[in-house]
KOLFIKE-357094 format. One record per residue (C-alpha): residue in three letters; x, y, z. Coordinates in steps of 0.1 Angstrom, whole numbers, plus 2048, in hexadecimal, padded with zeros to 3 digits. Layout:
N
res,X,Y,Z
ALA,X,Y,Z
...
This chain:
345
res,X,Y,Z
UNK,A00,41B,A03
UNK,A19,428,9EB
UNK,A2F,446,9F2
UNK,A24,464,9DE
UNK,A44,47B,9E4
UNK,A2D,493,9F6
UNK,A4E,4A4,A00
UNK,A58,4AC,9DE
UNK,A35,4B9,9D6
UNK,A37,4CF,9F4
UNK,A57,4DE,9EA
UNK,A4C,4E8,9C6
UNK,A24,4F0,9CD
UNK,A22,4F5,9F2
UNK,A2D,500,A13
UNK,A52,4F3,A0D
UNK,A54,50B,9EA
UNK,A78,519,9F2
UNK,A73,53C,9E5
UNK,A58,541,A00
UNK,A70,53F,A1A
UNK,A94,544,A0C
UNK,A98,567,A1E
UNK,A96,557,A3B
UNK,AB6,55D,A53
UNK,ACA,53B,A4C
UNK,ACA,537,A72
UNK,AA8,52C,A6F
UNK,AAE,50E,A58
UNK,AC9,502,A6F
UNK,AB2,4F9,A87
UNK,A99,4EB,A6D
UNK,AB8,4D4,A5F
UNK,ABE,4CA,A81
UNK,A9C,4C0,A88
UNK,A9E,4AA,A6A
UNK,A96,484,A71
UNK,AB0,46D,A63
UNK,A9E,452,A4C
UNK,AB4,42F,A43
UNK,AB3,41A,A23
UNK,AA6,3F9,A2A
UNK,ABE,3E8,A0F
UNK,ADD,3FA,9FE
UNK,AD5,414,9E4
UNK,AE9,411,9C1
UNK,AEC,435,9BD
UNK,AF2,453,9CD
UNK,AF1,478,9C1
UNK,B13,489,9BE
UNK,B07,4AF,9C1
UNK,B16,4D0,9C9
UNK,B1C,4D3,9F3
UNK,B03,4E8,A01
UNK,B14,500,A12
UNK,AF4,515,A25
UNK,ADF,506,A3E
UNK,AC3,50B,A23
UNK,AD1,4F8,A0C
UNK,AD9,4DD,A24
UNK,AB6,4DE,A33
UNK,AA5,4D7,A0F
UNK,ABF,4BD,A09
UNK,ABB,4A9,A26
UNK,A93,4A9,A21
UNK,A97,4A0,9FB
UNK,AAC,484,A07
UNK,A98,478,A21
UNK,A78,477,A0B
UNK,A8E,462,9EF
UNK,A96,447,A07
UNK,A73,444,A16
UNK,A65,441,9F3
UNK,A80,429,9E9
UNK,A79,416,A0B
UNK,A53,416,A06
UNK,A59,406,9E6
UNK,A6D,3ED,9EC
UNK,A55,3E4,A0A
UNK,A38,3E4,9F3
UNK,A4C,3CD,9D8
UNK,A59,3B6,9F2
UNK,A32,3B0,A03
UNK,A23,3A9,9DF
UNK,A1B,385,9DB
UNK,A1D,387,9B4
UNK,A33,392,996
UNK,A16,3A7,98B
UNK,A13,3B8,9AD
UNK,A36,3BD,9AA
UNK,A38,3D0,98B
UNK,A1C,3E3,995
UNK,A2D,3F1,9B4
UNK,A4A,3FC,99B
UNK,A3A,406,980
UNK,A24,41F,992
UNK,A44,431,9A3
UNK,A56,436,981
UNK,A38,43B,96D
UNK,A23,44F,986
UNK,A31,45A,9A3
UNK,A54,466,993
UNK,A46,46E,972
UNK,A30,485,97F
UNK,A4A,495,996
UNK,A60,499,977
UNK,A46,4AF,964
UNK,A40,4BF,985
UNK,A68,4CD,98A
UNK,A69,4D5,965
UNK,A4D,4EC,96B
UNK,A5C,4FC,988
UNK,A80,4FF,976
UNK,A6C,510,957
UNK,A54,52B,96C
UNK,A70,535,986
UNK,A8A,535,96A
UNK,AA6,525,97F
UNK,AC7,519,970
UNK,AE3,509,97E
UNK,AF6,52C,978
UNK,AE5,537,994
UNK,AFA,51F,9B2
UNK,B14,50E,99C
UNK,B36,522,99F
UNK,B44,505,987
UNK,B30,515,96C
UNK,B3F,537,972
UNK,B20,544,986
UNK,B26,560,99D
UNK,AFF,563,9AE
UNK,AF9,586,9BE
UNK,AD5,57A,9C7
UNK,ADB,55E,9E1
UNK,AB9,555,9E6
UNK,AB4,54D,9BD
UNK,AD6,53C,9C2
UNK,AC6,528,9E0
UNK,AA6,523,9CE
UNK,AB6,517,9B3
UNK,ACB,4FE,9C3
UNK,AAF,4EC,9D4
UNK,A9B,4E8,9B6
UNK,AB7,4D9,9A1
UNK,AC2,4C2,9BC
UNK,AA0,4B3,9BB
UNK,AA1,4B4,997
UNK,ABB,49B,997
UNK,AB3,488,9B5
UNK,A94,47E,99F
UNK,AAB,46E,985
UNK,ABF,45B,99F
UNK,A9F,44D,9AF
UNK,A95,443,987
UNK,AB7,42E,985
UNK,AB3,425,9A9
UNK,A8F,415,9A0
UNK,A9D,402,982
UNK,ABA,3F5,98C
UNK,AAA,3E3,9AB
UNK,A8D,3D7,99B
UNK,A97,3CE,977
UNK,A81,3B0,977
UNK,A63,3C6,97D
UNK,A67,3DE,964
UNK,A46,3E2,94B
UNK,A59,3FA,933
UNK,A7D,3FB,927
UNK,A98,406,93D
UNK,AA5,428,937
UNK,ACA,433,938
UNK,AD1,451,94A
UNK,AD5,464,92C
UNK,AB5,459,921
UNK,AA2,463,942
UNK,AAF,485,93D
UNK,AA5,489,91B
UNK,A83,47D,922
UNK,A7A,48E,93F
UNK,A8E,4AD,93F
UNK,A99,4AE,917
UNK,ABB,4B6,91E
UNK,ADE,4A0,920
UNK,AE9,491,93C
UNK,B04,4A6,951
UNK,B25,49D,946
UNK,B34,48E,964
UNK,B17,47E,970
UNK,B08,488,98C
UNK,AFC,466,992
UNK,B18,450,9A0
UNK,B16,42D,9B3
UNK,B0F,42D,9D8
UNK,B2B,429,9F3
UNK,B31,422,A17
UNK,B0C,40C,A19
UNK,B18,3EF,A29
UNK,B04,3D3,A18
UNK,AEB,3CD,A2E
UNK,AC7,3BF,A27
UNK,AB5,3D5,A41
UNK,ABA,3EE,A60
UNK,AB3,3D0,A77
UNK,AB5,3AC,A6C
UNK,AB4,38F,A87
UNK,ABD,36B,A7C
UNK,AA1,357,A77
UNK,A9C,332,A85
UNK,AA8,323,A65
UNK,AC4,337,A64
UNK,ACE,331,A89
UNK,ACE,30C,A7F
UNK,AE5,312,A65
UNK,AFE,324,A7D
UNK,AF9,308,A93
UNK,AF1,319,AB1
UNK,AE2,33B,ABD
UNK,AF9,358,AC7
UNK,B02,35B,AE9
UNK,B0F,379,AFA
UNK,B32,375,B0D
UNK,B39,390,B2A
UNK,B5C,386,B29
UNK,B7D,37F,B15
UNK,B7A,362,AFA
UNK,B9C,35C,AED
UNK,BBE,353,AFF
UNK,BD0,372,B0A
UNK,BE7,382,AF5
UNK,C04,39E,AFB
UNK,BFA,3BF,AF8
UNK,BD5,3B9,AF9
UNK,BBF,3C8,B16
UNK,BA5,3B1,B25
UNK,B7F,3B3,B25
UNK,B7D,3C2,B47
UNK,B98,3D5,B41
UNK,B87,3E9,B25
UNK,B5F,3E6,B24
UNK,B4F,3FF,B36
UNK,B2D,3F3,B36
UNK,B28,3CD,B2C
UNK,B04,3CD,B2A
UNK,B07,3E3,B0F
UNK,B25,3D8,AFC
UNK,B11,3B4,AFC
UNK,AF3,3C3,AEB
UNK,B0E,3D2,AD0
UNK,B18,3B0,ACC
UNK,AF7,3A3,AC4
UNK,AF6,3BC,AA9
UNK,B18,3B4,A9C
UNK,B09,38D,A96
UNK,AE6,399,A8B
UNK,AF6,3AD,A6E
UNK,B0F,38F,A6A
UNK,B2E,3A2,A6E
UNK,B37,384,A86
UNK,B2A,361,A8E
UNK,B21,34F,AA9
UNK,B44,34A,AB4
UNK,B4B,36F,AB3
UNK,B61,369,A92
UNK,B61,387,A78
UNK,B4E,37D,A59
UNK,B64,391,A45
UNK,B4F,393,A26
UNK,B55,3AC,A09
UNK,B58,3CF,A18
UNK,B55,3C5,A3C
UNK,B73,3D1,A4B
UNK,B6B,3F3,A43
UNK,B4C,3EC,A53
UNK,B59,3E1,A75
UNK,B76,3F8,A79
UNK,B57,411,A78
UNK,B45,3FF,A94
UNK,B63,403,AA7
UNK,B65,427,AA2
UNK,B3D,427,AAE
UNK,B47,417,ACC
UNK,B62,42C,AD5
UNK,B4D,44B,ACC
UNK,B2F,440,AE2
UNK,B47,435,B03
UNK,B45,413,B03
UNK,B68,410,B11
UNK,B79,419,B2D
UNK,B92,439,B30
UNK,BAB,429,B43
UNK,BB6,409,B4C
UNK,BC2,3FB,B72
UNK,BD6,3F5,B7F
UNK,BF1,409,B71
UNK,BD8,42A,B6A
UNK,BDF,422,B46
UNK,BC8,439,B2D
UNK,BB8,427,B12
UNK,BC3,42D,AEF
UNK,BAE,426,ACE
UNK,BCA,40D,AC6
UNK,BC4,3F8,AE4
UNK,B9D,3F4,ADD
UNK,BA3,3EE,AB9
UNK,BBD,3D2,AC8
UNK,BA6,3C2,ADE
UNK,B85,3C1,AC3
UNK,B99,3B4,AA8
UNK,BAC,397,AC2
UNK,B82,392,AC9
UNK,B78,390,AA8
UNK,B97,37D,A9C
UNK,B9E,399,A83
UNK,BB2,3B5,A78
UNK,BA5,3D7,A6C
UNK,BC1,3EC,A73
UNK,BC2,3FB,A52
UNK,B9E,401,A50
UNK,BA0,411,A72
UNK,BBB,42C,A6F
UNK,BAA,433,A4D
UNK,B8C,43C,A5C
UNK,BA3,452,A75
UNK,BAB,466,A5B
UNK,B89,46B,A4D
UNK,B71,473,A6A
UNK,B57,485,A54
UNK,B52,46B,A3C
UNK,B54,454,A5A
UNK,B35,463,A6B
UNK,B25,464,A4B
UNK,B2A,443,A44
UNK,B1D,436,A67
UNK,AFD,44C,A62
UNK,AF3,435,A45
UNK,AF2,413,A5F
UNK,AD1,418,A75
UNK,ADD,400,A90
UNK,B00,40F,A92
UNK,AF4,431,A90
UNK,ADC,42D,AAD
UNK,AEF,418,AC5
UNK,AEE,426,AE7
UNK,B08,436,AFD
UNK,B17,42B,B17
């Protein structure tokens, strides 16, 4: 069954209407925000929304549920299109998403913006606003965020399913004019999606045909693989839980970061991806704290060199770049289901 953007309807007309609870303490929304379940894309999106940063938990909470519903909507559409056996079926699902579900929600947003008289002036300091009414500012932020997210979804579907469009493709400017009777914001709020590793699905296991192509299945080796090298510590000295680490390496293989010989694949963008994996392993406690004999404290540099040697690569630059961008790193990791969900040691 197609996703009908029920959460968006609840925000506009039902129990999630922001103006019903905008006077509640922000502390309550902090708890609600923490309880919003994560949803992961099953394929890489083309666009993302570059909107004003939500500074209150009220705004963070509503942004989180709007974002989550968007991911569910696109994943559901992707599932339906993929499962369709004919071109006409695929066109039906794409057309329904654009011409019925999104089109209806566009109209609903316009209705609420008009009825509530919400304006960007209520929350956008770049427009010189100085809101005295915090509730009004928060409410307007939520509905405007939803307004622009709908445009992002429309462009996303067009870009993903160009061959299955029944109607003429619209530009961003045309979408804003058609549904909102206004010009698109300048600069655009719809930007190319970044930091989504190019993997086809959250969990991808190789088929028998793929295994034949590779020549063999992957075998987890709980020991050193390559000749000793000066300055690089051994598997036994560094790995805390060989069983848990072996499962991680099976995931590396499943997601085509390494081949059956533990050789890094080094496709476009994968060095950044692999370096993020290193950081996540450190964060999850996959390595010993000290090396014996010698009682030497384990440093991130030791781990990076060990893993680079194991996978026959060098991600020193990317590893250090993530060091200086921790917030960006964890946002990146959160978008990768399997990596975000690996068990701690």
